[in-house]
N, C-alpha and C positions, 0 to 999 in steps of 0.2 A: 584416619580414625573417624568413624561416624559419631556425631553428637546428636543425641535425642533432644529435639526441641519441643517443649510442651505446647499444646494448643492454647490460644488465647481464650477460647470458649469451652464450655463444658461439653464432653462427648455427646451428651443427649441432644445438644443444640447443633451439633456438627453433622448428624446423620443425614440431614436433608442436603448437605453440600457435597456428599459423596457422589451424587448422580448428576443429573442435568443442571440443577441449580448451581452446583459448584463449577461446572464447565462454562456456564453462562457468565459467572463471576470472573472466571479467568479470561474469557473473551472480552469482557468489558475492560478489565485492567490492561490486557495486552493491547487493545485498540486505543485505549487512553494513552498508553506510553507511545504508541505509534504516532498519534496526532500531536501529542505534547511536544515531541521532538521534531517531527516533520514540519508542522506549521511553525514551530518555534524557530527552526533554522531559516525559514522564509521571512519570519518577522525580524530576525537579526539582519538579514541581507537588505530587506526593503526599508525598514523603519529604524531598527536599532542602531546599526552602524552609521547611517547618514545623520541621524538625530544626535548621536553622541560625539560628533565631530571627527569620526574616523574615516570619512570620505571627503571628497572635494567640496561637497555642499550638502545641505539638509535634505535634498531630494535626489541626490546622485546615487544611483545603484544600477547594477547590471550594465556596466560599461565595457565588459569584455567577457569572453567565454569562461574565464576563470571564475567569475561570479556564478555562472551556471553550475560549475563543478561543485561549488560550495553547497548549492541546493541539492544536487544529485547525491553527493556523499552524505549530506545530512539526513535525507530521506532513507538512504541505505542503512545508516546506523540506527535510525528510528525503527526500521523493520527488524533489524538484528535483535535489539533489546526487547522489542515487543514480543518477538517469538520466544526468546529466552525466558521472559517472565511467565508466559502463559502456556508454553509448549507441553510441560509435564502434566497438565491437568486437562486441557481441551484440545491439544494438538496445535493450538495457536493459528487458527485460520486467519483471524483478525481482518477478514475480507469476505464479504458476502459472495463474491465471484468464486473464491476458493471453496467456500462451503457448498455452493450449488454444484460446482464441478465434481467435488468429492461425493456428493449425493448421487450424481449421475453415473459415476464410474468407479468409485472407491468404497461402495457399500456403506457410506455414511448415512445414518438413519434419517429418512425424510421428516420424521416427527421432530427432529432437532433443528431443522433448517430455519424455521421462523424464529424460534427462541435465540439461536445464534445470531441471526440478523438483527434482532432487537437489541441484544447485548452489544453487538459491534457498533450499531448506530448510536446508542446511548454513550458508549465509551468515546466515540469520535466527537460527539457534541460536548461532552464534559472536558475532553482534552483541548478542544478549540476554545472553550470558555476559560480554561486555565491560561492559555496563550494570550487571549484577549485581556485577561486581568493583569497579567505580568507586563504586557507591552501596551497597555491602554494609553499611557502618556506619550509613548513614542509614536504610536499610530495617530493620535490626535495632532501631535506636532507636525508629523509628516503631511497629513491631509490639509492642515492649515497652510503650510508652506507651498504645497503643490498647486500648480496652475492647471487650468483646463476644466473639462466637464466634471461636475460633482453631483452626486446624488445624496441629498440630505447631509451635505457637508463631507461626504466620503468620496474617495476616488476609486477607479478601477484598480489602480496599483495597490492600494491598501487592501482591497478585496482579494487580490491575488495571494495574500498571506494565507487565506483560508480556503478559497474555492478556486475552481478552474474555469477557463473560458477559451474560446477558439482564437487563433491568430487572425490578424486582419486580412490576410490573403485568402481566406475562405469566403470573404464578403458576406458573412452572416449565414452561409449555408450549413446544413446539418450533416450531409453525407460524408464529407471529408473528415471532420472530427469524429463522427461515429465510427468510420472505418479505422481511424487512428486508434481509438479506444479498444476496438475489437482486436486489432493486431497486437497492441502492447500487452493486453491482458492475456491473450492466447500464449504469447511468449512467456509471461510470468508463470502461468499455471503449468505450462509445459516444463519449464525449468524446475518448478517445485516438485512435479511428479518424478522427474529424473533424479533429483537430489535425494528424495526419500525412498526411491525404489531399490530395495536391497538386492534385487536380482541384477540390477545394473551396477555401474561403478559408484555405488552410493557413498556419500560422505560419512566418514567414521569419526570417532572421538568427539561426538556432539558438536561438530562444526557446521552442521546443516544450516542453522540460522544465519551464520556468517556468509555462507555461500548464497543463500536466498537474498541477503542484503546486497551482495555483489550483483545478483541478477537485477534487482531493482535499480541499482546504479547504472548498469549497462542499458536498461530500457530507457531511463531518463536521459542518458547521454545520446542515445540513438533515435529515440522517438518522443522526446519530451517537448519539443518546441511547438508542435502543431496545436496541442490542446492542454498542455500542462500535465500530461501523463497521470491522471487520477488513478487509472487501472484498479480501482477499488470503490464501489458505490458508497460505502460507509465513509471512506476518507473524504469524499466530496460532499455528500448529503449532510452528514453531521455538522461540519463546520459551516456549510451553507445555511442550515437552519439557525445556527448561532448568529451569523452575520445578519440574517433577516431580522432576528429579534433585537440585534444591537444597532440597527438603523441603516444598513446598506440598502434596504428596500428592494427596488426592482433589479439591482445588480445581483442580488441573491435569488429572489423569486419574483418573477418566473425566470430570472437569469437573462435580463435584457439591458442593452445599452444602445441608445438611439444611434442609428447608422452603422452599427457594428455587429450585433447579434441579438436575437430575440428568442425567448422561451427555450433557453438552452439547458435548463436544469436536468432534463431527463436523459441527455446524452451520456454523461458520466455514470449513469446508473445502468441503462440498457446496454450500452457498449461493452462494459466489463463483464456483465452477466453472460452475454452472448459469447464474448471472447474467451472467457474462462472455460466454458463447455467445449468450444472448438479446440482450445489448447490441450485439454486432457484427452479428447478424442484423437487428435493428431498424434500425441505421444503413444497412445495405446495402439493405434493403427500401424505406425512405423516402427515402434520399439517394443512396447509392452507385449504385443501378440507374438513377436519373434522370441522374446525371452520366455514367454509362456510355453511355446512349442518346444523350445530347447529343454526346458525343465521337464516337460512330459516325456521327452525322449532320453532324459538323463544325460544330456550333452552339456558339457562345461566349456570346452574349447579354450584356446589360448587367445583370448580377446585382446587385440591390440599388442600382441607380443609375437616375437619370432620363435617358432618351435625349436626346441633344443635338438641339435644334430649330434648323434652318437658317433664316435670314431670307431674304427675297426677293432682297436684294442679293448674299448669298453664293451663292445658286443661280445 
């Protein structure tokens, strides 16, 4: 039984929210949820659990692959609930790469792209600020106990709660991490396109957000170690801006650590934007166009099934 829920504001003040303004509000809140829980789970793994005495030491974290699973599933759930929160209003892109890809191939209005990007970036910044506020003491204790290079008292490990950076085996190079971000985001957008395509084996019963969360977990498990699988420009840039304001300085902008990487900040932005477009183009080239032609011909077919064979008596 449906229950009518009265609005908090007068209808005359709600009219402006029925259009783009309301969609941007939804994108803001959805991205806020995404970052609050995504960066939140990393804060638990890196600073919260060690600092609260639940690990072998105050700086002990990521000692096995199981710790990485905590991160990947945490980000997966963050995506699931971010999409559930915003999906009914804006479609829950909560990712500038998805917005751009949908503008290129899904008839999403180009006039909405920049407003969506702005809302997503702001939501990511505020979500990161919430995580910083909640875990400020844990992060401070972690950085104080941590040995090694520090930037304004902060470490690269504590920065990893919020932003991404390349693995040491890239030796500071851009091309490997850039290719990694293109590949990861291409898979993400490809999977999203498949999940929401009603011509394909689309997910029913409003389980789409859950399956998209599974996709993010799969990408993190398979392609996460190279550069932290940002696969979302707002996910990286919003928290990166927060960390710059909060004192991580060069680690955040321009994204530099002496002897490790330099001027890295643009890679998690450009890579996902390029990868998202590639992902949707690949899906349409290999799958979408086939489904389109079958629809034009009125063909349904027994996709993935064995055709029923009639016996002589049935005939």
